[in-house]
N, C-alpha and C positions, 0 to 999 in steps of 0.2 A: 613159511606161511602155511597156515592150516587150510585144508580144503574148504572148510566153512567160510573162512575169511576170503579165499579166492572166489568162491561162489557169490558171496555178498558183493565183492568188488565188481565181478562180471555183471551181475544183475543191475547194480546201480549204474554202471557204465552204459549198458544197453538201454535201459529205461530213460536215463537222463539224456543220452545222445538223441534218441528218438523224440523225446519231449522238446528238447532244445530246437531241433530241426523243424518240428511241427509248429512250434510257436514262432520261430523266425519266419517260416514260410507264411504263416497266417498274417503276420505283421507286414510282410512285403506286399501282400495283396493290395494294401493301400496305395502302393506305387505301381499297381497293375502289373506285377511280376511275381514269380515264384523264386524260391531259394536257388534252384538250378539256373534260372535265367540270370539271377544276380551273380552267381559264381562264374558263369561263362563271361559275362560282361566285365567282372572284376579281373579275371585272368587276361582278357584281351586289353583292358584299360592299362594294365601294368606291363604289358609286353611291348618290346620295341615295335614301332610302326603300328601299334594297336592290332597286331595280327599274330596268329599261331597256326602252325601246321595242324591239320585235323587230327593226325595220329597223336601229336603231343598234347593237344587239348583233351582228347579222349583219355589219355593216360593220366593227366592231372585231375580230370573230373572223375576218374574211375568209372567211366561209362563204356559200355560195349559200343561197337561201331554203329549198330542200328539205333541204339538209344541216342548216341551223339548226333547222328544224321537227323533224327526226329527233332531233337532240341535245336539244332542249328537251323533246320527248315522252319521251325516255329519262329525263331528270332529273325530269320530272313523275311518272313511274311510280315513281320511287324516293322521292318525297315531298320532294325537295330544292328544287324550283322549282314554281311554279304560274303559270298564265297568267291575266291579267286583261284584259278589254276596255278599250280607251282610252275614257275618258269624253269627251274633247275631240273625238273623231271616231268614226265607226262602223266604219272600216276597219282601224284599227290595234289592236295589243294590246301588252301588256307581259309580260315575263318577270320574276317576282318571287321573290327568294330567301326560302325558308321558314325557320322556326326550325331545323328538322331539317337543312336545307341549310347553314345557317350553322354549325351544330355540326359537320357533316361537313367543311366547309371549314376551320374552325379546327383540327380534329383533324389534318388533312393538312398544314396550313400550316407548322408547325414543322419537320417532316421534309423537306418540299419546299424550304423555305428553306435547310436544311443541305445538301441535295443541290445546290442552285444555288451555294452557297458553294464546295462541293467541286469541282463540274464546270465552273463558269464563272468565278466571281470569283477563284478561286485562280490561274487562267491569265492574268488581267489584273493585271499586276505592280504598277501604281501608278496614280495619278490621271492621269498623262500618257497611259498606255496607254488608260485608260478614255475620256479625252477624244478621242483619235484614233479609237478604235473607234466612239464615239457619233457623231462627226462623219461618219464614213464611212456609218454606218447611216442617219443623217439624210439625207445626200445620196442614198442609195439609195432611201429612202422617198419623197423629193421626186421623184426620177426616175420611180419607179413611179406616183406620183400624177399626174404630168404625162402619162405614157403612157396612163393610164386616162381622162383628161379632156383630150383634145387641143383 
């Protein structure tokens, strides 16, 4: 691949990723949440017992400890998440999705799903496109994982 093609791909990736996140965030405001709120609620909703260790949640959100603490504190104030101390050790804690948080998540999920259909899936023409894109994103994730853990 030529450097020009790589630069074009990079710029399109960055610009579209930011535009997509910005638009999804804007649309989630109708459900009185932001994209980070939604992503935390989604991860907790999909987890066994609707809970995750804070360090695992931070890893999956790609958040620093301080950013995750701020995010979880915000969701706790809204009553959507609560913290629980880990019984298996004294240092860890869990973020737990509350019933109110689950209700807020489910209320936002249908609209958010429609937004993803419109903004993302509609641009992925068929299974071949999806497979190519998924393979590229998987290689990118592997490359990032390798650079974080040399």
